[in-house]
C-alpha positions, 0 to 999 in steps of 0.5 A: 204278336208272337201268337198270332195264326196268320192266314195263307194270304198273310204271309208277307205280313207273317215274315215282317212280324217275325222280323220285328220280333227278332229286333225286339229281341236284339235291342232287349238283349244287347241293350242297342237302340234299334228303335227307328227300324223298329217303327219302319217295319211296323209301319210297313206291316200297317199299311201292307196290312189295310192294302190286304185287307182293302181287297179281300176276295169272297174266298179270303173273307170266308177264311177270316170269317173262320178265323181261330182268333176271332171272337165268339159268342161267349167272347162278346158276352164278356165285353159287351154284358154284364150279369150274364146268368146261361140257362140250359137244356131245352127240357126235352132231351138235353143241353147243346153246348153249341148255343149258349143263351140267357138272361145279362144285362145290356147298358143297365137293360135286361136283355136275352143272349143266344149264339153259337159257341165253337172252341178254342182247343181241341177239347171245347171243340168237341164238346161244343161241336164245332159251333154245329148245334143239334136239335136240343140247341135249337130247343134250347134257343126257342124255350129261352125266346119264348121267356123273352117274350113272356117278360117283354125282353128284347132278344140279341143273337150271335152267328157263328156257325158251319151249319147245323150238325148233319149227325144221324142222332140229330136227324133222329131227333128232328134236325129240320124240325127244330130249325123249322119251328124255329124260324115259326117262332122268331117270325111271329115273335112279340119282342124286338129281335136283332141277329148279328153274324159275327163270323160264320153264317151257314146255311139254316143252321145259321137261319135258325136264331136269325129271323130278326128286326134287324141283321147285322153283319161284322165286315168280314163275316159270311152268310150262306146257304153252304160253304164254299167248300161244300158248293164246289164238291157239289157242283165241280165234284171238287173242293179246289173250286171253292174259290170260285165258289164263294164269288158265286154264292154271294157271301159277304157282306155288301153283296147281301147288303145289296140284296136286301137280306141284310141291314147294316155291315159293322166295320171290323178293325184293321186286319179283323176283328181277331186283332183288335177285339175290344175295339171290335166290341165298342163298334157292336156296342154303339150299333146295338145301342142305337138298334135298340132305342129305335126298335122300342118305339114299336108296340109287339104286334107292330114288331111282328107286322113289320119282320114279316112283312120284311120277310115276305119281301125276301126273293123279289124280283122283276120279270120283262116280257121281250120285245 
């Protein structure tokens, strides 16, 4: 993969893959058969990749979750849905490209899709504000969710944001109110909701579209109240402590599932979703199909009761008395 971006801990893979490309070029130009040597290096590369990804630290997981080639919401929409019709605007101020929302079909079933969207190049990243929504983005999401409730359509959300945009304009237009309003609306929405963290799940910016009946996380995604760098800057006054903060924050899917904050961990292809997007989409398709089939069995009022009981169960703890 000549255009692959390698992370810091993947440099040994970068060197191996570079050597493989050089040997292939030599074989093509010189007409000599060195396929056996190429195969040996490919097997070595695959083995190293499996070993590296089998023991990722929380900080390394956070790096994978932000990989610039990782599939974004629009990529999953293209791979999973048909007849997607995007809806724009919050009917109050503006449209926010950092959140994509619209109607689609999932295996023939009408659904509503909402997700954060980053950008691939500088122009698109700037237009989509690097996936950091403003208040109008959350109000657009609320408008589309209420539309889903009206027509009894399931809501599927895809979470991938560093957090809500903290700029002056966003604060002036009620960023915290918009996020809080979404939490309130989703808690009582009388239709099924499935949320999937596909990359970064950052703070209230992620939670604003993550109150759901079923919460999934891709294996190399993260979900946290603050980024490791932000936490390190506050606690240790140095972003260099981000790896330590990542451990303390418990940002990984395994840790969050253990705390009962998410339901399902979706395995990623070896090397991350960005190395085999179609395979990752197939895994996600199977999970969504099964979850929708289960949720459709519940009446709207039962869904709300179940969802609110789930929310009230968060943060429980046992207090033991000293002898």
